[in-house]
N, C-alpha and C positions, 0 to 999 in steps of 0.2 A: 329671683327674676332671672330670665335669660336674655342675652342680647344676641341677635342673629345678624350676621353679615356675610356677604359672599367672599370666599377666600379659597384659593387653591394651595394646598400644602398642609402645614402643621400649625398647632397652637400650643403655647405653654400650658401646663396643667394648673389647675386651681386646687387648693388644699381644703379639705373638709369632707365629712362623711356623705353629704348630699350634693356635692359639687359635680359639675359636668364641664368638660372642655373637649369638644370633639368636632372635627370637620367631617361632614357627611356629604355624599353626592346624592341628589334626589331630583325628581322631576317637578318643576313648578311651571304651570301654564303650558305643559307639553314640551318644555325645554329642560335638558339636563343642566343642573346648577350645582355649585359647591356652596354649602351652607355651613357656617361656623356657629356651633351652639356652645355658649359659655355662660355659666352661672354658678353662684354659690349655693343655690338650693333648688334642686330639680323639681320640688313639689310646688313651687311658686308659679304664678302666671308668666307667660312669655311676652316678650316684646319682639315683634317681627319688623326688622329694619330692612327695607328694600331700597336699592338704588340702581340706576340704569347703567352705571359704569361708563367708560372703563376705569380701572383703578380701584383703590380701596380706601374711600374716605373715612371709614370707621377707624382705620389705623392712625389717623392724625386728628380725629375729632374727639377732644377730651370728654364732651358730654356723652358720647356713645360709649366710650370706655368706662366711664364712671357708673353707668347704669348697672353693671354686673356687681358693683361693690356698694350700691346705694339702695338697699331694699326698702320698699314702701311697706310700712307697718300699719298704716291706717289712711283711709281716704274718707273724708266726711265734710259736709257743709262747705265744699269748695276748697278745702285744705288737703294737702298731701303731707303726711308725717313720714320722714325717712331717717334711717340710721346709716351713717357711713360705717364701712367695715374696715378691719385691719388690712394692711399695715398703715393706711393713711390716717385713720382716726385714732383717738386717744381718750383716756379718762379725763375728767369725770363723766359719768353717763349723761348724755344729752341727745336731743333730736333736732333735726332741721325741719321746720314746718314751712311749707311753701304755699303760696297763693299766686300762681303764675310765675313766669321765669325771672321776674325782677323783684319779687317780694318774698323775703325769707325772714323768719325769726328763729333764733337758736335758743332752745329751752333746756336748762339743766334739769335733770329728773329728780334730783334730791337723793340723798342716801342717809342711812342711819337716823331716820326721823326728821332730817332737814327737809323743808318743803321745796317743791319745784319752783324755779324762778327764771325769769327772762335773762338771757346771757348776752344776746346781741340782736340787733334789728337792722335789716338791710332793705330799705325801700318800702316797707309795709306801713300802712296807716295805723295810728294808735288804736282805733276801734277794732281793726283786724288783728292786731297784736293781742288785745284782750280776748277776742273770740278764739284765737289759736291757743292761747294759754289755757282757757277754760276747757277747750277740747282735750288738750293733753291731760289736764287734771281729771276729767271724767274718765279717761281711758288709761290712767297712770299705771295700774298693775299690768295690763296687757302690754303697754309700751316698754315698761321695765323688763318684763319677761323676754320680749323681743331683743332688747339690748343685750341681755345676758346670753341669749342663744347665739347672737352674732359675735360677741366679744369673749365668750367663755367664762 
């Protein structure tokens, strides 16, 4: 996923074979603008973040900064399954399943034959926790593969 924000100047690099960190000047709506392209995987869809300025709110807004390290690995049935990337995140393998900004369940993916299990719940109703868990179970191989790609 990419996050775009307006910026004049430079941006620190990201590490990884498919990453991109590049300020570019381009025309948007007939006006020359600086656009900052940052992401850990240039093959993923983009998020276009526009703001009217002045200033750079993305530099202080943690939700915008996290988007480049929080790949979405699955969207289904109203849930978004995400994996935080290094250096913030840590083993054991797990995903954050969201249903709106205030509802999250963290599910451990299980390793060495251990089953997946609910690790933490934040604001999500029990019936939605069960639905999120079943979603992860149905797509477990795909999600585990995404975790390994992100964490090496």
